[in-house]
N, CA, C and O atoms as a GROMACS GRO file, in nm:
protein
  360
    1MET      N    1  -0.182   0.797  -0.785
    1MET     CA    2  -0.082   0.855  -0.686
    1MET      C    3  -0.096   0.801  -0.553
    1MET      O    4  -0.210   0.797  -0.505
    2LEU      N    5   0.000   0.760  -0.488
    2LEU     CA    6  -0.014   0.700  -0.353
    2LEU      C    7  -0.002   0.802  -0.252
    2LEU      O    8   0.089   0.885  -0.253
    3LYS      N    9  -0.094   0.794  -0.164
    3LYS     CA   10  -0.096   0.878  -0.034
    3LYS      C   11  -0.143   0.796   0.081
    3LYS      O   12  -0.263   0.770   0.090
    4LEU      N   13  -0.062   0.756   0.164
    4LEU     CA   14  -0.100   0.683   0.290
    4LEU      C   15  -0.145   0.764   0.398
    4LEU      O   16  -0.082   0.866   0.428
    5VAL      N   17  -0.254   0.726   0.463
    5VAL     CA   18  -0.308   0.802   0.580
    5VAL      C   19  -0.316   0.705   0.698
    5VAL      O   20  -0.362   0.592   0.682
    6LYS      N   21  -0.273   0.750   0.812
    6LYS     CA   22  -0.286   0.676   0.937
    6LYS      C   23  -0.423   0.659   0.974
    6LYS      O   24  -0.491   0.758   1.001
    7VAL      N   25  -0.478   0.528   0.978
    7VAL     CA   26  -0.625   0.515   1.015
    7VAL      C   27  -0.622   0.484   1.159
    7VAL      O   28  -0.710   0.537   1.228
    8SER      N   29  -0.533   0.406   1.218
    8SER     CA   30  -0.527   0.371   1.353
    8SER      C   31  -0.373   0.336   1.389
    8SER      O   32  -0.286   0.332   1.302
    9GLU      N   33  -0.351   0.311   1.515
    9GLU     CA   34  -0.205   0.278   1.536
    9GLU      C   35  -0.160   0.150   1.463
    9GLU      O   36  -0.210   0.039   1.481
   10GLY      N   37  -0.060   0.180   1.380
   10GLY     CA   38   0.008   0.067   1.302
   10GLY      C   39  -0.076   0.034   1.184
   10GLY      O   40  -0.048  -0.069   1.123
   11PHE      N   41  -0.177   0.108   1.142
   11PHE     CA   42  -0.262   0.075   1.015
   11PHE      C   43  -0.273   0.198   0.922
   11PHE      O   44  -0.318   0.305   0.961
   12TYR      N   45  -0.233   0.176   0.811
   12TYR     CA   46  -0.236   0.295   0.709
   12TYR      C   47  -0.308   0.244   0.582
   12TYR      O   48  -0.296   0.128   0.541
   13LYS      N   49  -0.381   0.335   0.526
   13LYS     CA   50  -0.457   0.294   0.405
   13LYS      C   51  -0.424   0.410   0.302
   13LYS      O   52  -0.414   0.529   0.332
   14ALA      N   53  -0.409   0.354   0.170
   14ALA     CA   54  -0.396   0.455   0.063
   14ALA      C   55  -0.524   0.525   0.029
   14ALA      O   56  -0.627   0.460   0.016
   15THR      N   57  -0.521   0.661   0.014
   15THR     CA   58  -0.631   0.736  -0.014
   15THR      C   59  -0.626   0.816  -0.151
   15THR      O   60  -0.721   0.885  -0.189
   16ASN      N   61  -0.515   0.802  -0.218
   16ASN     CA   62  -0.522   0.864  -0.342
   16ASN      C   63  -0.435   0.786  -0.442
   16ASN      O   64  -0.315   0.808  -0.456
   17ILE      N   65  -0.498   0.699  -0.507
   17ILE     CA   66  -0.431   0.608  -0.604
   17ILE      C   67  -0.497   0.635  -0.732
   17ILE      O   68  -0.616   0.665  -0.740
   18VAL      N   69  -0.405   0.620  -0.848
   18VAL     CA   70  -0.456   0.646  -0.991
   18VAL      C   71  -0.568   0.557  -1.022
   18VAL      O   72  -0.653   0.599  -1.100
   19SER      N   73  -0.580   0.433  -0.969
   19SER     CA   74  -0.673   0.339  -1.010
   19SER      C   75  -0.775   0.331  -0.891
   19SER      O   76  -0.774   0.411  -0.797
   20ASP      N   77  -0.868   0.224  -0.904
   20ASP     CA   78  -0.962   0.197  -0.788
   20ASP      C   79  -0.902   0.098  -0.697
   20ASP      O   80  -0.967   0.061  -0.599
   21HIS      N   81  -0.780   0.050  -0.720
   21HIS     CA   82  -0.726  -0.036  -0.623
   21HIS      C   83  -0.693   0.011  -0.489
   21HIS      O   84  -0.667   0.130  -0.474
   22GLU      N   85  -0.691  -0.067  -0.393
   22GLU     CA   86  -0.659  -0.025  -0.265
   22GLU      C   87  -0.521  -0.079  -0.210
   22GLU      O   88  -0.478  -0.189  -0.246
   23ALA      N   89  -0.459  -0.003  -0.128
   23ALA     CA   90  -0.334  -0.051  -0.057
   23ALA      C   91  -0.334  -0.025   0.094
   23ALA      O   92  -0.386   0.077   0.139
   24TYR      N   93  -0.281  -0.109   0.165
   24TYR     CA   94  -0.274  -0.103   0.304
   24TYR      C   95  -0.136  -0.126   0.355
   24TYR      O   96  -0.060  -0.197   0.288
   25ILE      N   97  -0.095  -0.072   0.470
   25ILE     CA   98   0.017  -0.115   0.540
   25ILE      C   99  -0.023  -0.131   0.687
   25ILE      O  100  -0.086  -0.044   0.746
   26ASP      N  101   0.015  -0.244   0.742
   26ASP     CA  102  -0.008  -0.266   0.886
   26ASP      C  103   0.112  -0.331   0.952
   26ASP      O  104   0.207  -0.368   0.883
   27ARG      N  105   0.110  -0.347   1.085
   27ARG     CA  106   0.214  -0.406   1.154
   27ARG      C  107   0.173  -0.543   1.198
   27ARG      O  108   0.063  -0.563   1.250
   28ASP      N  109   0.266  -0.644   1.176
   28ASP     CA  110   0.234  -0.783   1.214
   28ASP      C  111   0.277  -0.805   1.362
   28ASP      O  112   0.326  -0.716   1.432
   29MET      N  113   0.256  -0.925   1.400
   29MET     CA  114   0.282  -0.959   1.550
   29MET      C  115   0.423  -0.941   1.582
   29MET      O  116   0.455  -0.920   1.700
   30LEU      N  117   0.517  -0.947   1.483
   30LEU     CA  118   0.661  -0.929   1.523
   30LEU      C  119   0.705  -0.789   1.510
   30LEU      O  120   0.823  -0.764   1.535
   31GLY      N  121   0.616  -0.684   1.471
   31GLY     CA  122   0.643  -0.551   1.462
   31GLY      C  123   0.687  -0.504   1.339
   31GLY      O  124   0.724  -0.387   1.330
   32ASP      N  125   0.688  -0.586   1.232
   32ASP     CA  126   0.738  -0.562   1.090
   32ASP      C  127   0.613  -0.498   1.018
   32ASP      O  128   0.497  -0.523   1.050
   33TYR      N  129   0.651  -0.412   0.919
   33TYR     CA  130   0.541  -0.346   0.839
   33TYR      C  131   0.517  -0.433   0.731
   33TYR      O  132   0.614  -0.477   0.669
   34ARG      N  133   0.383  -0.470   0.694
   34ARG     CA  134   0.358  -0.545   0.570
   34ARG      C  135   0.261  -0.469   0.496
   34ARG      O  136   0.172  -0.403   0.549
   35ALA      N  137   0.279  -0.480   0.369
   35ALA     CA  138   0.187  -0.402   0.265
   35ALA      C  139   0.104  -0.503   0.194
   35ALA      O  140   0.144  -0.617   0.171
   36VAL      N  141  -0.018  -0.456   0.158
   36VAL     CA  142  -0.115  -0.537   0.087
   36VAL      C  143  -0.168  -0.446  -0.034
   36VAL      O  144  -0.203  -0.329  -0.015
   37ILE      N  145  -0.170  -0.502  -0.150
   37ILE     CA  146  -0.238  -0.435  -0.252
   37ILE      C  147  -0.364  -0.524  -0.288
   37ILE      O  148  -0.346  -0.643  -0.313
   38GLU      N  149  -0.487  -0.470  -0.292
   38GLU     CA  150  -0.605  -0.536  -0.327
   38GLU      C  151  -0.675  -0.479  -0.446
   38GLU      O  152  -0.692  -0.358  -0.464
   39ILE      N  153  -0.715  -0.575  -0.528
   39ILE     CA  154  -0.781  -0.523  -0.646
   39ILE      C  155  -0.926  -0.600  -0.662
   39ILE      O  156  -0.942  -0.716  -0.622
   40LYS      N  157  -1.015  -0.534  -0.717
   40LYS     CA  158  -1.149  -0.596  -0.738
   40LYS      C  159  -1.144  -0.665  -0.873
   40LYS      O  160  -1.090  -0.611  -0.970
   41THR      N  161  -1.196  -0.775  -0.878
   41THR     CA  162  -1.192  -0.874  -0.994
   41THR      C  163  -1.347  -0.901  -1.028
   41THR      O  164  -1.438  -0.858  -0.958
   42ASP      N  165  -1.364  -0.973  -1.141
   42ASP     CA  166  -1.503  -1.009  -1.180
   42ASP      C  167  -1.561  -1.108  -1.084
   42ASP      O  168  -1.682  -1.117  -1.065
   43SER      N  169  -1.468  -1.186  -1.022
   43SER     CA  170  -1.512  -1.292  -0.936
   43SER      C  171  -1.493  -1.252  -0.782
   43SER      O  172  -1.500  -1.338  -0.694
   44GLY      N  173  -1.466  -1.117  -0.754
   44GLY     CA  174  -1.452  -1.084  -0.610
   44GLY      C  175  -1.329  -0.994  -0.597
   44GLY      O  176  -1.316  -0.893  -0.666
   45PHE      N  177  -1.237  -1.035  -0.505
   45PHE     CA  178  -1.117  -0.958  -0.478
   45PHE      C  179  -0.995  -1.054  -0.491
   45PHE      O  180  -1.005  -1.175  -0.473
   46ASP      N  181  -0.880  -0.993  -0.524
   46ASP     CA  182  -0.754  -1.066  -0.525
   46ASP      C  183  -0.656  -0.971  -0.462
   46ASP      O  184  -0.681  -0.850  -0.461
   47ALA      N  185  -0.541  -1.020  -0.409
   47ALA     CA  186  -0.445  -0.930  -0.338
   47ALA      C  187  -0.303  -0.985  -0.347
   47ALA      O  188  -0.283  -1.103  -0.374
   48ASP      N  189  -0.216  -0.906  -0.326
   48ASP     CA  190  -0.062  -0.933  -0.310
   48ASP      C  191  -0.021  -0.881  -0.184
   48ASP      O  192  -0.061  -0.771  -0.147
   49GLU      N  193   0.066  -0.960  -0.106
   49GLU     CA  194   0.113  -0.920   0.022
   49GLU      C  195   0.268  -0.919   0.018
   49GLU      O  196   0.332  -1.004  -0.043
   50SER      N  197   0.322  -0.821   0.084
   50SER     CA  198   0.466  -0.814   0.093
   50SER      C  199   0.522  -0.898   0.202
   50SER      O  200   0.448  -0.954   0.283
   51GLU      N  201   0.653  -0.906   0.206
   51GLU     CA  202   0.725  -0.968   0.316
   51GLU      C  203   0.724  -0.856   0.428
   51GLU      O  204   0.672  -0.747   0.406
   52GLY      N  205   0.778  -0.884   0.539
   52GLY     CA  206   0.780  -0.794   0.639
   52GLY      C  207   0.897  -0.708   0.634
   52GLY      O  208   1.006  -0.758   0.607
   53TYR      N  209   0.884  -0.570   0.660
   53TYR     CA  210   0.989  -0.463   0.642
   53TYR      C  211   1.006  -0.408   0.780
   53TYR      O  212   0.915  -0.416   0.864
   54THR      N  213   1.130  -0.347   0.806
   54THR     CA  214   1.155  -0.283   0.932
   54THR      C  215   1.103  -0.142   0.935
   54THR      O  216   1.093  -0.085   1.043
   55SER      N  217   1.068  -0.079   0.817
   55SER     CA  218   1.032   0.050   0.823
   55SER      C  219   0.899   0.058   0.732
   55SER      O  220   0.880  -0.019   0.638
   56ILE      N  221   0.810   0.158   0.770
   56ILE     CA  222   0.700   0.193   0.677
   56ILE      C  223   0.739   0.245   0.545
   56ILE      O  224   0.671   0.221   0.445
   57GLU      N  225   0.849   0.317   0.542
   57GLU     CA  226   0.897   0.355   0.407
   57GLU      C  227   0.935   0.253   0.313
   57GLU      O  228   0.917   0.272   0.193
   58GLU      N  229   0.995   0.131   0.362
   58GLU     CA  230   1.021   0.020   0.274
   58GLU      C  231   0.890  -0.047   0.239
   58GLU      O  232   0.882  -0.098   0.127
   59ALA      N  233   0.796  -0.052   0.313
   59ALA     CA  234   0.665  -0.114   0.278
   59ALA      C  235   0.597  -0.033   0.172
   59ALA      O  236   0.533  -0.086   0.081
   60ALA      N  237   0.613   0.106   0.186
   60ALA     CA  238   0.544   0.197   0.083
   60ALA      C  239   0.612   0.182  -0.042
   60ALA      O  240   0.547   0.176  -0.146
   61ARG      N  241   0.752   0.174  -0.042
   61ARG     CA  242   0.824   0.147  -0.167
   61ARG      C  243   0.782   0.017  -0.238
   61ARG      O  244   0.779   0.010  -0.361
   62TRP      N  245   0.752  -0.083  -0.161
   62TRP     CA  246   0.707  -0.214  -0.218
   62TRP      C  247   0.577  -0.185  -0.288
   62TRP      O  248   0.553  -0.234  -0.399
   63ILE      N  249   0.491  -0.106  -0.226
   63ILE     CA  250   0.360  -0.094  -0.302
   63ILE      C  251   0.378  -0.017  -0.426
   63ILE      O  252   0.293  -0.027  -0.515
   64GLU      N  253   0.478   0.056  -0.440
   64GLU     CA  254   0.509   0.140  -0.568
   64GLU      C  255   0.563   0.050  -0.680
   64GLU      O  256   0.570   0.095  -0.795
   65CYS      N  257   0.603  -0.074  -0.651
   65CYS     CA  258   0.659  -0.147  -0.753
   65CYS      C  259   0.551  -0.210  -0.840
   65CYS      O  260   0.436  -0.209  -0.798
   66GLN      N  261   0.579  -0.267  -0.958
   66GLN     CA  262   0.480  -0.321  -1.045
   66GLN      C  263   0.442  -0.452  -0.989
   66GLN      O  264   0.531  -0.525  -0.946
   67HIS      N  265   0.321  -0.488  -0.986
   67HIS     CA  266   0.271  -0.613  -0.932
   67HIS      C  267   0.179  -0.692  -1.034
   67HIS      O  268   0.102  -0.631  -1.108
   68LYS      N  269   0.187  -0.813  -1.036
   68LYS     CA  270   0.103  -0.905  -1.115
   68LYS      C  271  -0.001  -0.956  -1.015
   68LYS      O  272   0.039  -1.029  -0.924
   69ILE      N  273  -0.119  -0.927  -1.024
   69ILE     CA  274  -0.224  -0.984  -0.932
   69ILE      C  275  -0.326  -1.065  -1.022
   69ILE      O  276  -0.404  -1.011  -1.100
   70GLY      N  277  -0.317  -1.188  -1.003
   70GLY     CA  278  -0.409  -1.263  -1.108
   70GLY      C  279  -0.361  -1.234  -1.242
   70GLY      O  280  -0.241  -1.253  -1.265
   71ASN      N  281  -0.438  -1.188  -1.336
   71ASN     CA  282  -0.410  -1.154  -1.477
   71ASN      C  283  -0.391  -1.012  -1.494
   71ASN      O  284  -0.377  -0.965  -1.607
   72THR      N  285  -0.390  -0.934  -1.383
   72THR     CA  286  -0.391  -0.788  -1.398
   72THR      C  287  -0.252  -0.739  -1.351
   72THR      O  288  -0.202  -0.787  -1.249
   73SER      N  289  -0.184  -0.640  -1.429
   73SER     CA  290  -0.072  -0.577  -1.391
   73SER      C  291  -0.112  -0.449  -1.310
   73SER      O  292  -0.196  -0.372  -1.356
   74VAL      N  293  -0.054  -0.428  -1.195
   74VAL     CA  294  -0.102  -0.313  -1.119
   74VAL      C  295   0.039  -0.228  -1.102
   74VAL      O  296   0.144  -0.281  -1.065
   75ILE      N  297   0.026  -0.099  -1.131
   75ILE     CA  298   0.131  -0.015  -1.110
   75ILE      C  299   0.084   0.100  -1.026
   75ILE      O  300  -0.015   0.162  -1.065
   76MET      N  301   0.146   0.136  -0.912
   76MET     CA  302   0.108   0.246  -0.829
   76MET      C  303   0.225   0.347  -0.830
   76MET      O  304   0.343   0.309  -0.833
   77SER      N  305   0.190   0.474  -0.828
   77SER     CA  306   0.309   0.567  -0.816
   77SER      C  307   0.287   0.654  -0.698
   77SER      O  308   0.181   0.667  -0.636
   78THR      N  309   0.405   0.717  -0.673
   78THR     CA  310   0.414   0.810  -0.548
   78THR      C  311   0.339   0.946  -0.583
   78THR      O  312   0.302   0.970  -0.698
   79ASN      N  313   0.321   1.025  -0.485
   79ASN     CA  314   0.264   1.160  -0.522
   79ASN      C  315   0.379   1.249  -0.559
   79ASN      O  316   0.494   1.228  -0.520
   80PHE      N  317   0.341   1.356  -0.641
   80PHE     CA  318   0.438   1.445  -0.687
   80PHE      C  319   0.413   1.585  -0.649
   80PHE      O  320   0.474   1.676  -0.705
   81ASP      N  321   0.319   1.608  -0.549
   81ASP     CA  322   0.290   1.742  -0.512
   81ASP      C  323   0.374   1.804  -0.401
   81ASP      O  324   0.346   1.914  -0.353
   82GLY      N  325   0.483   1.727  -0.361
   82GLY     CA  326   0.564   1.771  -0.259
   82GLY      C  327   0.522   1.742  -0.120
   82GLY      O  328   0.603   1.760  -0.028
   83SER      N  329   0.395   1.696  -0.095
   83SER     CA  330   0.350   1.667   0.031
   83SER      C  331   0.409   1.518   0.071
   83SER      O  332   0.447   1.438  -0.014
   84PRO      N  333   0.411   1.493   0.206
   84PRO     CA  334   0.453   1.368   0.257
   84PRO      C  335   0.371   1.251   0.198
   84PRO      O  336   0.248   1.257   0.197
   85MET      N  337   0.434   1.149   0.152
   85MET     CA  338   0.360   1.034   0.109
   85MET      C  339   0.281   0.960   0.225
   85MET      O  340   0.176   0.899   0.205
   86ILE      N  341   0.342   0.971   0.348
   86ILE     CA  342   0.263   0.911   0.462
   86ILE      C  343   0.222   1.016   0.561
   86ILE      O  344   0.306   1.084   0.621
   87GLU      N  345   0.091   1.028   0.576
   87GLU     CA  346   0.040   1.128   0.665
   87GLU      C  347   0.007   1.069   0.801
   87GLU      O  348  -0.043   0.956   0.806
   88GLY      N  349   0.030   1.137   0.906
   88GLY     CA  350  -0.005   1.109   1.042
   88GLY      C  351   0.107   1.044   1.127
   88GLY      O  352   0.080   1.000   1.239
   89ILE      N  353   0.225   1.037   1.079
   89ILE     CA  354   0.339   0.999   1.158
   89ILE      C  355   0.436   1.113   1.178
   89ILE      O  356   0.449   1.200   1.093
   90ALA      N  357   0.503   1.113   1.288
   90ALA     CA  358   0.603   1.201   1.310
   90ALA      C  359   0.737   1.184   1.248
   90ALA      O  360   0.826   1.267   1.270
   0.00000   0.00000   0.00000
C-alpha cells in the first residue's frame, strides 16, 4: 500500500508499501513533480524515474502503475483505509 509522507519541502517518501521497494516524489528545478521507484537487486539498486508532472497527485498515480525495473515487475497500490495517500500537505 502506498502512503507518501512529507519529509521536507518538496520531498515525499513512501512509508507503507506492500513490498520492500521504496518510492519518492520530489520537485525538480522547473517546479515539476518527479517520482522515483527504487528496488534492491542482487547487484545493488535499480530505479525507474517518471517524467515531470504539474501535480503531486499525478506523480503518485505514476508510482501506482506497473513498472518493469531490470527483470523485476513492480506493482504498487494505493491505500484502502480511507486516509489520505499524501500526508503533510494542505
